[in-house]
N, C-alpha and C positions, 0 to 999 in steps of 0.2 A: 520348520517350527509348526506345529499343529494349528494353533489359533492365531496366526499372525495378523489376519485382517481384524479380528476382534481385539487383539492388543493395540494395533495401530489406531483403531477406531476410538478406543478408550483413552489413549494418549492425546490424540487430537482434541477429543472432547474436554479433557481437563486442562489442556493448555491455555493460558491466558493470551498468548499471541501465536502467530502462525508457526507451525512446527516443521522444521527442515528435516529432510531425509537424513542428513548427517547426525542430527540430534536423535532421531528414531533409532538409527543404527547403533549409536552409542549406548543406548538403553537396552537394545535387543541383543547386542553382542555379536555373535558369529553369523548373523544374517547378512547377506549381500545386498549392495544398494539396489540392484536390479530387482531383486525379489521384493524388496520394500516398495519400490517404485510401481511394480505390477500390482501389488496388493492395494496400493493407494488408488491407482487408476481403476481397478475392479470395484472398490468401494464408490468411487466417484460415478461409475456407470450404474450401480445398483440404486444409489440415491436419485439419480436422474431418472432411471427407468420406473421407479415407483411414485414419482411425483410427490415426494415427501415434502414436508413443510420447511425443510432445511436441506442444504447440500454441502458437499465437500468441495472446496475451491482451492486452487493454487494461487496465492497472493503473498506479496512481499517476500519472496524467496522461500516460502513455506507452505503449509497446507493448514486450512481452518475450516470449521463449520460455520455457515452462513445461512441466514434465512433467505428464502427465495425472494427475489425483487418484487414479484407481483403481490406479495403478501405485506409489503411495507406499511399499507394504510391500517391493517389490522394491528400491527405491532405498535404504531403510533398511538392508536386508541388505548391499548393496554398501558403503555409506558407514559403516555401523556407528554412525550417530548418530541420536538421536531428534529429533523436531521440538521447536522451542523451546516450553518448558513454562512455565506461568504459575500462580502460586498464586492461589486465590481472592481474596486481598487485592490482589494486583497487577492482576488482571483488573477488579476493582471500581474501583480507582484509575484505570486506563487507561480505563475507561468514562466516569468522571466527567470526565476530561481531554478525551476525544474529543467528549463531548456539550456540555460548557460552555466549551470553549476560546474565548479565552484565559481562563485561570482561575488564581487565586492559591491557594497551598497551604492557607491558612487556610479557604478555601471548600471545598476537597476534604476537609479534616479535618472540617469541620462536616457536610458531606453524608454522609460515611462514619461519623462519630461516633467516630473514632479518629485517632491521629496516623499519618499516612501517610508519614512521612520515609523509612522503609525501602522501601516499595513504590516511591515516587516515585523514589528513588535507583536502584533496580534498573531502572526503565523508562528513566531517563536514560542508564544504562550500556549498555542494550540498543539505545539509540538509537531507541526507540519514542516517547519524549517528548523535548521539548526546551524550553529557555528561550526565550521569544518577545519578551521585553521587560520593562518594569517598569510597574506600575499607578500612575497619577498620582494618588496619595493619599499622606497622611503615612506616612513609613517606605518608601515606594516598593517595596512587595513585588514579587517576581519573578512574572512570568506564565508559565504553561506551556500548551504546545499539543502536538499530535502531529507526526510527521515523515513524510517521504516513505516511510521504511522501514515505518512503521505501515501505510500503505496497501498496500505490497508484501507484508507478511506476512499481513495479512488479506484479500488479494486484492481490493482496492477501487480502482475507477478515481479516485474522489474522495470526499470527506466526505459528499456528498449520498447515497451509497449505503448509509450506515449505516441499520439499521432504525429506524423511527419508534417512538415510545413505544406506539403503537396496535398496531403489528406485534409487538412484543415481548410485549404483554399477550395478544395472540391466541395466541402460541406457548405460553404458560402453561396455556392451556385444554386 
């Protein structure tokens, strides 16, 4: 395909959420996954090389244009909004959900040592956590997990990019 990079660039640009290689392939038809992957990585290098105001990043299982991190102050001035803020309680609750998912509320309460109803409700409202099913035990309590938006907000390709407990302990030193 002659203009594959231009086509992929335009598809990612107009997409509201990270665009997967499978979705791009579905749109392009007969183009191989590897050819799409190569074109995307070429685009990523081009944006990085020219120090553009935005970059193409792999996040939440797909690809998305993002502004460079070092330009955030300028964007805040234009938009007049602050980045999503989290209370320490919400961050602790979200960490338990992220690392223990699928997890029931009672286990989150036990780990945190407090009732997490308020924090969990806020995370559900912000669409960072979601109900993923019910545990097969008496009472069938709700199971919680993270969302695709969680990956987007924290700039993660997938959950395997969460730091390990060893890495977190090394940060404390």
